[in-house]
C-alpha positions in Angstrom: -147.9 57.1 -90.8 -145.4 54.7 -89.4 -144.6 51.0 -89.3 -141.8 48.8 -88.2 -139.2 46.3 -89.6 -138.9 43.4 -87.2 -135.3 42.5 -86.1 -134.6 38.9 -87.1 -131.7 36.6 -86.3 -132.0 34.4 -89.3 -132.8 35.6 -92.8 -135.8 34.3 -94.7 -135.3 32.3 -97.8 -136.0 34.6 -100.7 -138.3 32.3 -102.8 -141.5 34.2 -102.8 -143.2 31.9 -100.2 -144.1 33.8 -97.1 -143.9 30.8 -94.7 -141.2 31.9 -92.3 -142.1 33.3 -88.8 -140.4 36.6 -89.8 -143.4 37.4 -91.9 -145.8 38.6 -89.2 -147.3 41.9 -88.1 -148.7 42.6 -91.5 -149.6 46.1 -92.7 -153.1 45.8 -94.1 -154.6 49.3 -93.8 -154.5 51.2 -97.1 -156.4 53.9 -99.1 -157.4 54.3 -102.7 -155.8 57.2 -104.5 -158.6 59.5 -103.6 -158.3 58.8 -99.9 -161.3 56.5 -99.5 -161.3 52.8 -98.5 -159.1 50.8 -100.9 -160.9 48.7 -103.5 -158.3 46.2 -104.6 -158.4 42.7 -103.4 -156.8 42.3 -99.9 -153.1 42.9 -99.6 -150.5 42.6 -96.8 -147.0 44.1 -96.6 -144.3 42.9 -94.3 -140.9 44.3 -93.2 -137.9 42.9 -91.4 -134.1 43.5 -91.1 -131.1 41.8 -89.6 -128.8 44.8 -89.4 -127.2 44.0 -92.8 -130.3 43.6 -95.0 -133.8 45.0 -95.3 -136.4 42.4 -96.1 -139.6 43.2 -98.0 -142.6 41.0 -98.7 -146.1 41.4 -99.9 -149.1 39.0 -100.3 -151.7 40.1 -102.9 -155.0 38.3 -103.0 -156.4 37.9 -106.5 -160.0 36.7 -107.1 -159.3 36.1 -110.8 -155.8 34.9 -111.5 -156.6 34.6 -115.2 -156.7 38.4 -115.3 -153.3 38.9 -113.7 -151.3 41.4 -115.8 -147.5 41.2 -116.0 -146.3 41.9 -119.5 -142.8 43.3 -118.7 -140.1 40.7 -119.0 -137.0 42.8 -118.6 -135.7 44.9 -115.8 -136.8 48.6 -115.9 -139.6 47.6 -118.4 -143.1 49.0 -117.8 -143.8 47.0 -114.6 -146.0 49.8 -113.3 -148.6 49.4 -116.1 -149.7 46.0 -114.8 -150.1 44.3 -111.5 -147.3 45.1 -109.1 -146.2 46.2 -105.7 -144.1 49.3 -105.3 -141.9 50.8 -102.7 -140.4 54.3 -102.2 -137.6 54.4 -99.7 -135.3 57.0 -98.3 -132.9 54.8 -96.4 -130.7 57.6 -95.0 -133.3 59.6 -93.1 -133.3 63.3 -94.2 -130.8 62.8 -97.0 -133.3 63.7 -99.7 -132.2 60.7 -101.8 -134.9 58.2 -102.5 -135.3 54.9 -104.3 -138.3 53.5 -106.2 -138.6 49.7 -106.6 -141.6 48.1 -108.3 -142.0 44.3 -108.5 -144.3 42.4 -110.8 -145.9 39.0 -110.2 -143.1 37.6 -112.4 -140.4 39.0 -110.0 -139.4 41.6 -112.7 -138.0 44.8 -111.2 -138.4 48.5 -112.2 -136.0 50.4 -110.0 -134.5 53.9 -110.0 -132.7 56.4 -107.8 -134.7 59.6 -107.0 -133.0 62.9 -106.5 -134.0 66.6 -106.7 -132.8 69.1 -109.2 -132.0 72.7 -108.3 -135.7 73.5 -108.5 -136.6 70.8 -106.1 -138.3 68.6 -108.7 -137.5 64.9 -108.2 -136.6 62.7 -111.2 -135.4 59.2 -111.6 -132.0 57.7 -112.6 -132.6 54.3 -114.3 -128.9 53.6 -114.2 -129.3 52.7 -110.6 -130.1 49.0 -110.0 -130.9 47.6 -106.6 -128.6 45.0 -105.3 -130.1 42.0 -103.6 -132.5 39.2 -104.4 -136.2 39.1 -105.4 -138.6 36.2 -106.0 -142.3 35.9 -106.8 -144.8 33.0 -106.7 -148.4 32.6 -107.8 -151.0 30.5 -106.1 -154.6 29.7 -106.9 -155.9 33.0 -105.6 -152.9 35.1 -104.8 -149.4 36.2 -105.7 -146.6 37.1 -103.4 -143.1 38.5 -103.5 -140.0 38.5 -101.2 -137.0 40.8 -101.5 -133.7 41.3 -99.8 -131.9 44.7 -100.1 -128.4 44.8 -98.6 -128.2 48.0 -96.6 -124.6 48.7 -97.4 -125.5 49.8 -100.9 -127.1 52.9 -99.4 -123.8 54.2 -98.0 -124.4 54.1 -94.3 -124.4 51.7 -91.4 -127.8 50.9 -89.9 -128.8 49.6 -86.5 -131.9 49.0 -84.4 -133.6 52.2 -83.5 -132.8 53.9 -86.8 -135.6 55.1 -89.0 -136.1 55.5 -92.7 -138.8 57.1 -94.8 -141.0 54.8 -96.8 -144.1 54.4 -98.8 -145.6 51.4 -100.6 -148.6 50.3 -102.7 -150.2 47.5 -104.6 -151.5 48.2 -108.1 -154.2 45.9 -109.4 -154.7 46.1 -113.2 -158.0 44.1 -113.3 -159.7 46.7 -111.0 -157.8 49.6 -112.4 -156.9 51.0 -109.0 -154.3 50.8 -106.2 -154.1 50.3 -102.5 -151.8 53.1 -101.2 -150.3 53.3 -97.7 -149.4 57.0 -97.5 -151.2 59.6 -99.6 -150.3 61.1 -101.9 -147.9 58.8 -103.8 -145.0 61.1 -104.6 -141.3 60.9 -105.4 -140.4 63.4 -102.7 -139.3 61.7 -99.5 -141.0 64.3 -97.4 -144.3 62.7 -98.6 -143.3 59.3 -97.3 -144.2 57.8 -93.9 -141.7 56.2 -91.5 -140.1 52.8 -91.1 -138.5 52.1 -87.8 -135.9 49.3 -87.5 -136.6 47.3 -84.3 
């Protein structure tokens, strides 16, 4: 699968409110972990870049905000056990080095660098922390996040026309399921889809 990060001239304000014109062309087609139609409440993901930064955003509908689960309060806590959105990114295409970033409705991050050992098994390094900004907001029937990732932290220059590998998902604790973009969800970058920088 593939999607695009729109090229923008002005960066969005990272406040969790998806009001800027940059947040268009939403990705809304997902699968549940078994490959069927996803069963979470509706979710939309958005991608943009300005040559220096990759911008990520997600809007998660929630029919019962009282059941929203976000217990982790510290970075690299168990964000993945509650409601969250998650990204798997291999910024330098074909490098074999990936990064996992999960964000909770509180804007708390779980992030790690993913590399293969000599047997090809991927494991995470929690010493790596993503540089950038993240913010989350909650409304009456939704929560949303925005994130800015400076591209220089990945050790290479990026420009329009480049591609990355990527995967992303929304986990919804109340329904005990997820909406996954590319199946299967896996640490290995060869299992990701493609993100093209416009």
